[in-house]
N, C-alpha and C positions, 0 to 999 in steps of 0.2 A: 236502174234505180238512181234517182237524183241524190247527190250527196248534200250534206249540210255544211260542207266546208266553206267557212267564211260568212255563213248566214248569221245575221243578228237576230237572236231569239229572246224575246221578253219572257221571263219566268215570274209568275205570280203564284206564290205558295206560302202559306202562313206557318207551316210546320218546319222549323229550322233544319231538322235532320233530313226531311224529304227534299227541301230546297237545296241543301248541300249535295245530296245524292244526285238530284236532277242536274245540277250545275256540273258535277263531275261527268255524268253520262254525256251531256251535250258537248262538253269540252273534248271528250274522247271521240265524239262523232265529228269534230272539226268546227262546231258552231261557236259563235261568240255570244256569251250569255250577257243579257242586259238585265240587271237586277242581281239576284232575285229580289223581288218586292214582297214584303210580308203583310202589307195593308192595302186596302182599296185605294186610299189616298195616294200612296206612293205608286201604285200601279197606274192610276190615272195620270200622274205626272209623267211617268216613263212612256205611257201609251200616247200621250200628247206630244211630248218633246223629243223623243228619240227616233232616229232612223231605224226602222225595224223591217225584217223580212218575214217574221212569223212570231207567234206567241203561244205559250203553253199556260193556260189559266186553270187553277184549281177552282171548281165551281163555287165553293163556300170558303170565304176568307173571314175568319173570326166571326162566324155565324151570320155573315152578310153575303148576299148573292154578288157574284162578280159581273153581273149584267152591265153596269155602267162602263166598266173597262172594256168589255167585249164590244159594246156599242161604239166607243171611240175608235177602237182598232178596226172594226168592220167598216166604219165610215171612211177610214183612211185607206181601205183596201188591203189591210194586213190580214193574212190568213191566220185563223185561230184554231187551236186544238184545246178541247176542254178535258180536264182530268177530274175524275170523280170516283168515289167509293160507293156512290149511291145508285149506280146503274144508269141506263139510257134515259130513264124518266126524269132524271135530275136536271136535264138540259132542255131548253126550248128548242124543239126540232126545226123551227123556222130558219135558223142560221145555217143549217146543213153542214156545220163544222164537225170534223171528226171528234169522236169521244174516246178517250183513253181510260179504261177501267183500272182503278187502283186495286192492288199493287200492280205495277207494270215493269217490264224489263227494258233494258237499253234498246234492244231490237224493236220492241213494240213502240217505244217512244220515237225512235228514228223513223219507223214506218209511218206512224201517224203524222209526223211533221212533214215528211216527204209527200204523203198523200194530200195534205192541206196545200202545200206549195204547188203540187202538180195541178190540183183542181183550180187553184187560183190562176195559174199560168194558162191553163186551157180556157178558163172563163175570159181572161184578158185577151187571149188570142182571138176568141170568137167576137169580142167587142170591137177589136181592131179591124176585123174584116168587114164591118158594116159600111 
């Protein structure tokens, strides 16, 4: 299992208590938390300007979809994990990004991010072999 040690992970979450909990979980897993961002605008700035290894995005931020932030991250080749309390149907399946159902544990968070990083690495390796 890949570790998150030293990985820079953007967190986009508008609920302060959840953001603090996620930040603590990721720190315990060895990740470096970028953010957390609580608005789409701040998320877009961090997604554009920061060096990132992965991102955890709440699907709905203050009643707005997180799609613009996800699009920036995916265009930069940053693996994304979506967090939602609304089930699988809340996320556009075309991204093939892992979906983390709320509420989640530290173990599930780590597994989802590791899965996203592994898939991204495997996809990059296949592209390099062409």
